[in-house]
C-alpha positions as CSV (number, residue, x, y, z in Angstrom):
1,M,-13.4,14.3,4.1
2,K,-10.2,15.4,5.8
3,Q,-9.9,14.3,9.3
4,S,-8.2,16.1,12.2
5,K,-4.8,14.7,13.2
6,K,-4.2,14.2,16.9
7,R,-0.7,13.3,17.7
8,V,-0.4,10.4,20.0
9,S,2.8,10.0,22.0
10,L,3.3,6.5,23.4
11,L,6.4,4.8,24.8
12,L,6.6,1.7,22.7
13,T,9.1,-0.9,23.6
14,G,9.7,-4.4,22.5
15,A,12.3,-7.2,22.7
16,M,14.3,-7.2,19.5
17,I,16.6,-10.0,18.2
18,F,19.4,-8.4,16.3
19,A,21.2,-10.4,13.6
20,Q,25.0,-10.4,13.8
21,T,25.4,-9.5,10.1
22,P,26.9,-6.5,8.2
23,M,24.9,-3.3,7.9
24,T,23.5,-4.0,4.5
25,P,19.9,-4.0,3.5
26,L,18.4,-7.5,3.6
27,Y,14.7,-7.4,2.8
28,A,13.8,-11.1,2.2
29,T,13.2,-13.8,4.7
30,E,15.3,-16.9,5.2
31,Y,13.0,-18.9,2.8
32,N,13.2,-18.0,-0.9
33,A,10.4,-19.4,-3.0
34,T,11.3,-21.2,-6.2
35,A,9.6,-20.2,-9.5
36,E,7.2,-23.1,-9.0
37,E,6.4,-22.0,-5.5
38,S,6.1,-18.3,-6.3
39,V,3.2,-16.4,-4.6
40,T,0.0,-16.4,-6.7
41,P,-0.8,-12.9,-7.8
42,I,-3.5,-11.3,-5.7
43,V,-7.0,-11.6,-7.3
44,I,-8.9,-8.3,-7.3
45,Q,-12.5,-9.0,-6.4
46,S,-14.8,-6.6,-8.3
47,M,-17.8,-6.8,-5.9
48,E,-18.5,-7.6,-2.3
49,Y,-21.9,-8.2,-0.9
50,D,-22.2,-5.3,1.5
51,S,-21.9,-1.6,1.2
52,L,-18.5,-0.1,2.1
53,R,-18.3,2.1,5.1
54,T,-15.3,4.3,5.7
55,S,-14.2,5.7,9.1
56,S,-11.5,7.7,10.9
57,T,-9.9,7.3,14.3
58,W,-9.9,11.0,15.2
59,R,-13.1,13.1,15.5
60,N,-14.0,15.3,12.6
61,P,-13.6,18.9,14.0
62,N,-16.3,20.1,11.6
63,V,-19.0,18.1,13.4
64,S,-21.0,20.7,15.4
65,L,-23.7,18.4,16.7
66,H,-25.3,19.7,19.9
67,S,-24.1,18.0,23.1
68,S,-21.9,15.5,21.1
69,N,-20.1,14.2,24.2
70,E,-23.3,13.5,26.0
71,L,-24.9,12.1,22.9
72,E,-21.9,9.7,22.5
73,Q,-22.5,8.3,26.0
74,V,-26.2,7.9,25.4
75,L,-25.5,6.1,22.1
76,L,-22.8,3.9,23.6
77,T,-25.0,2.9,26.5
78,G,-28.0,2.1,24.3
79,L,-25.9,0.1,21.8
80,I,-24.2,-2.0,24.4
81,N,-27.7,-2.8,25.8
82,C,-29.0,-3.6,22.3
83,E,-31.8,-1.0,22.6
84,K,-33.8,-1.1,19.4
85,E,-34.7,2.6,19.9
86,I,-32.4,5.0,21.8
87,D,-34.2,7.9,23.5
88,L,-32.6,11.2,22.5
89,S,-35.4,13.5,23.7
90,S,-33.5,14.7,26.8
91,L,-30.7,16.0,24.6
92,N,-33.0,18.5,22.8
93,I,-31.3,18.0,19.4
94,P,-33.3,19.8,16.7
95,Y,-33.9,17.8,13.6
96,T,-32.1,19.4,10.6
97,Q,-30.5,17.6,7.7
98,E,-27.1,18.9,8.9
99,D,-27.6,17.7,12.5
100,F,-28.9,14.3,11.3
101,D,-25.9,13.9,9.0
102,D,-23.6,14.8,11.9
103,L,-25.4,12.3,14.1
104,Q,-24.9,9.5,11.5
105,E,-21.2,10.3,11.2
106,L,-20.8,10.2,15.0
107,F,-22.7,6.9,15.1
108,Y,-20.6,5.2,12.5
109,E,-17.4,6.5,13.9
110,L,-18.4,5.2,17.3
111,I,-19.1,1.7,16.1
112,A,-15.9,1.7,13.9
113,N,-13.6,2.5,16.7
114,N,-15.2,0.4,19.5
115,S,-14.7,-3.3,19.3
116,A,-17.6,-3.9,21.7
117,L,-20.1,-2.6,19.1
118,F,-19.4,-5.4,16.5
119,H,-23.1,-6.4,16.7
120,V,-24.5,-3.0,15.5
121,T,-25.3,-2.7,11.8
122,S,-27.0,0.6,11.0
123,V,-29.1,3.5,12.3
124,G,-32.5,4.7,11.0
125,T,-34.2,8.1,10.9
126,P,-35.5,9.3,14.3
127,D,-39.1,10.2,15.0
128,L,-39.7,13.7,16.3
129,I,-41.4,15.5,19.2
130,G,-42.1,18.8,17.4
131,S,-38.8,19.6,15.8
132,I,-36.7,17.7,18.4
133,M,-35.2,14.2,17.7
134,N,-36.9,11.6,19.9
135,K,-36.4,7.9,19.4
136,L,-33.5,6.8,17.2
137,P,-34.1,3.3,15.6
138,I,-31.0,0.9,15.7
139,N,-30.5,-2.2,13.7
140,Y,-28.4,-5.1,15.0
141,D,-27.1,-8.4,13.7
142,S,-29.4,-10.9,15.6
143,E,-26.9,-13.7,15.6
144,L,-24.1,-11.6,17.0
145,S,-26.4,-10.0,19.6
146,D,-27.8,-13.3,20.7
147,N,-24.2,-14.6,21.2
148,Y,-22.7,-11.3,22.3
149,S,-20.5,-12.6,25.1
150,Y,-18.9,-15.3,23.0
151,Y,-18.0,-13.0,20.1
152,N,-16.9,-10.1,22.5
153,N,-14.5,-12.4,24.3
154,L,-13.2,-13.8,21.1
155,I,-12.5,-10.4,19.6
156,T,-11.0,-9.0,22.8
157,A,-8.6,-12.0,23.1
158,E,-7.5,-11.8,19.5
159,I,-6.8,-8.1,19.7
160,A,-4.7,-8.7,22.8
161,T,-2.8,-11.5,21.0
162,I,-2.0,-9.3,18.1
163,V,-1.0,-6.3,20.2
164,E,1.3,-8.6,22.2
165,A,2.8,-9.9,18.9
166,T,3.5,-6.4,17.8
167,N,5.6,-5.8,20.9
168,Q,8.4,-7.7,19.1
169,G,8.8,-4.5,17.0
170,S,10.3,-1.4,18.5
171,T,8.9,1.1,16.1
172,N,5.4,1.6,14.8
173,L,6.7,0.7,11.3
174,E,7.7,-2.7,12.6
175,K,4.5,-3.1,14.5
176,M,2.4,-2.4,11.4
177,L,4.5,-4.9,9.4
178,I,3.9,-7.6,12.1
179,L,0.2,-6.8,12.0
180,S,0.1,-7.1,8.2
181,D,1.9,-10.4,8.3
182,Y,-0.2,-11.8,11.2
183,L,-3.4,-11.2,9.3
184,A,-1.9,-12.7,6.1
185,V,-0.7,-15.8,8.0
186,N,-3.7,-16.4,10.2
187,Y,-6.6,-15.2,8.0
188,E,-7.7,-15.7,4.4
189,Y,-9.9,-13.9,2.0
190,D,-13.5,-15.0,1.8
191,E,-13.9,-15.8,-1.9
192,S,-17.6,-16.6,-1.2
193,L,-18.0,-12.9,-0.3
194,Q,-20.2,-13.7,2.7
195,I,-18.3,-12.3,5.7
196,S,-17.8,-8.6,6.1
197,D,-18.0,-8.0,9.9
198,I,-15.2,-8.4,12.4
199,A,-16.9,-10.9,14.7
200,R,-17.3,-13.7,12.1
201,F,-13.9,-12.7,10.6
202,V,-12.2,-13.4,13.9
203,D,-14.3,-16.5,14.6
204,Q,-13.9,-18.1,11.2
205,K,-10.6,-16.5,10.2
206,T,-11.9,-15.4,6.8
207,G,-13.6,-12.3,5.5
208,V,-13.7,-9.7,2.7
209,C,-11.9,-6.4,2.6
210,Q,-14.3,-4.6,5.0
211,S,-13.4,-7.2,7.6
212,Y,-9.6,-6.9,7.2
213,T,-9.8,-3.1,7.1
214,D,-12.2,-2.7,10.1
215,F,-10.3,-5.2,12.3
216,A,-6.9,-3.7,11.4
217,K,-8.3,-0.3,12.4
218,L,-9.0,-1.6,15.9
219,I,-5.4,-2.9,16.2
220,L,-4.0,0.4,14.9
221,N,-6.1,2.3,17.4
222,E,-4.7,0.1,20.2
223,L,-1.2,0.9,19.0
224,G,-2.0,4.6,19.0
225,I,-1.4,5.0,15.3
226,P,-3.5,7.6,13.6
227,N,-5.5,6.0,10.8
228,V,-8.4,6.3,8.4
229,T,-10.2,3.9,6.1
230,I,-10.5,4.7,2.4
231,S,-12.8,3.2,-0.2
232,S,-13.1,3.1,-4.0
233,D,-16.7,2.8,-5.1
234,S,-15.7,1.9,-8.7
235,L,-13.4,-0.9,-7.4
236,W,-15.7,-1.7,-4.6
237,H,-12.8,-2.0,-2.2
238,I,-11.7,-0.5,1.1
239,W,-8.3,-0.3,2.8
240,N,-6.4,1.6,5.5
241,Q,-4.3,4.8,5.6
242,V,-1.9,5.4,8.5
243,E,0.2,8.3,9.7
244,Y,3.8,7.6,10.5
245,K,6.4,10.3,11.2
246,D,4.1,13.0,10.0
247,E,3.5,11.3,6.6
248,W,0.5,9.3,5.5
249,Y,0.7,5.9,3.8
250,N,-1.7,3.3,2.3
251,I,-1.7,-0.2,3.7
252,D,-4.0,-2.7,2.0
253,F,-4.1,-5.6,4.5
254,T,-6.4,-7.5,2.3
255,W,-4.2,-7.5,-0.8
256,N,-1.2,-8.3,1.3
257,D,-2.8,-11.7,1.9
258,P,-2.4,-13.8,-1.3
259,V,-5.5,-15.2,-3.0
260,A,-6.0,-18.2,-3.2
261,D,-4.7,-18.5,0.4
262,L,-1.2,-19.9,0.7
263,A,-0.3,-21.2,4.1
264,G,2.2,-19.0,5.9
265,R,2.6,-16.5,3.0
266,A,2.4,-12.7,3.1
267,T,3.1,-10.1,0.5
268,H,4.1,-6.5,1.1
269,T,3.4,-4.8,-2.2
270,N,0.6,-2.9,-0.6
271,F,2.5,-1.9,2.6
272,M,3.3,1.7,3.3
273,I,2.8,3.0,-0.2
274,S,1.9,6.4,-1.7
275,N,-1.4,7.4,-3.3
276,D,0.2,7.3,-6.7
277,T,1.4,3.7,-6.1
278,K,-1.9,2.7,-4.7
279,H,-3.7,4.0,-7.7
280,S,-1.3,2.1,-10.0
281,L,-2.0,-1.1,-8.1
282,N,-5.7,-0.5,-8.1
283,N,-5.8,0.0,-11.8
284,V,-7.0,-2.9,-13.9
285,S,-6.4,-3.3,-17.6
286,G,-9.3,-2.4,-19.8
287,Y,-10.3,0.7,-17.9
288,S,-9.2,4.3,-18.4
289,A,-6.4,5.5,-16.2
290,G,-8.8,7.5,-13.9
291,Y,-11.4,4.8,-13.5
292,Y,-10.1,3.6,-10.1
293,D,-9.1,7.1,-9.0
294,D,-12.4,8.0,-7.3
295,W,-11.0,7.7,-3.8
296,R,-8.3,10.4,-3.8
297,Y,-10.6,13.3,-3.0
298,K,-11.5,11.7,0.3
299,A,-8.0,10.3,1.1
300,E,-5.2,11.9,3.1
301,S,-2.3,13.2,1.0
302,A,0.2,10.3,0.8
303,T,3.2,11.3,-1.3
304,D,6.2,9.7,0.5
305,T,7.7,6.6,-1.1
306,T,10.4,5.9,1.5
307,Y,9.2,2.4,2.4
308,E,8.1,1.2,-1.0
309,N,9.8,-1.9,-2.4
310,R,11.6,-2.2,1.0
311,F,9.8,-5.4,2.0
312,T,9.7,-8.2,-0.5
313,E,7.2,-11.1,-0.6
314,S,8.0,-13.4,2.3
315,N,7.2,-16.8,3.7
316,V,6.5,-16.1,7.4
317,E,5.6,-19.7,8.2
318,S,9.3,-20.2,8.8
319,P,9.6,-18.6,12.2
320,F,11.6,-15.4,11.5
321,L,10.4,-12.4,9.5
322,Q,13.4,-10.3,8.5
323,M,13.0,-6.5,8.6
324,C,15.3,-3.6,8.4
325,D,15.2,-0.5,10.6
326,E,15.5,3.0,9.2
327,Y,19.3,2.6,9.3
328,A,19.2,-0.5,7.1
329,T,20.3,-2.7,10.0
330,P,19.0,-6.3,9.6
331,I,16.6,-7.2,12.4
332,H,15.1,-10.6,12.9
333,I,11.7,-10.6,14.6
334,K,10.5,-13.9,16.0
335,F,7.1,-14.5,14.6
336,L,5.3,-17.8,14.9
337,K,1.9,-18.6,13.5
338,N,-0.7,-18.5,16.3
339,S,2.0,-18.0,18.8
340,V,3.5,-14.9,20.5
């Protein structure tokens, strides 16, 4: 489903450390891996234990649900208070399939874009008073709900840490690169396929693609970068799309983190790439060319290839990640693991 695009204008500033070198493209870091040390190819996991749930940052303009602003506040209040049933009767929302579909979309967009709703899992079908929606059943993760303050403080602090780290970049492109490398350095893929929520992801520093994608979305939101999440049902995988300078790009934060985890390593093959390139990277030998193409109909059009192959695999454990701005001027961004 196409999403509306609200332009966000923010004054983004950051301290930059400019290298005193000629104006030639330098895309690698100071450390160059030997053949023996080369980054292990990313392993594509074929299944993850939970269903994939996509989301957008900006409200779908086609949702015509009655009193949606008031409903959003009622839902938010009830979810924060862990109400098992949220009373909708005062809103006089008639039960039709279209309205219930819109309510579900609003519900999942709300929890995807609000870090305080990490403990909410799903919504059920409301009971009715006549033809009016009455009590809306809500499902919660009991462990996360019982330890809400702990996880909420943890998530809030980590978001603040990463946003502060991105301030070392002066453009949204640089900020997104720092975000990608931060996740790769400080997190690792959960090969046991057990963790898909953002709370345990931040707590244990491991998770599957849903965790990487949903947590990255929260950071992108904080940075004011329009974004959506895209999934492939055939691949059983989910990733982010971002808008930068009026063009859309794919960023797969999960696949930029090598598997098995290598300390301090980050790859950039899945950073700021077109839909065609993403399809090629998604494709696995043994399947027809269109097998992993089931996501395009719901994705934003991403055709620009400006930033592809611009950032090579890098070792960001050494304290400087080297980037180039749009004028190919080498820029060194200080980036220390677990330090900003």
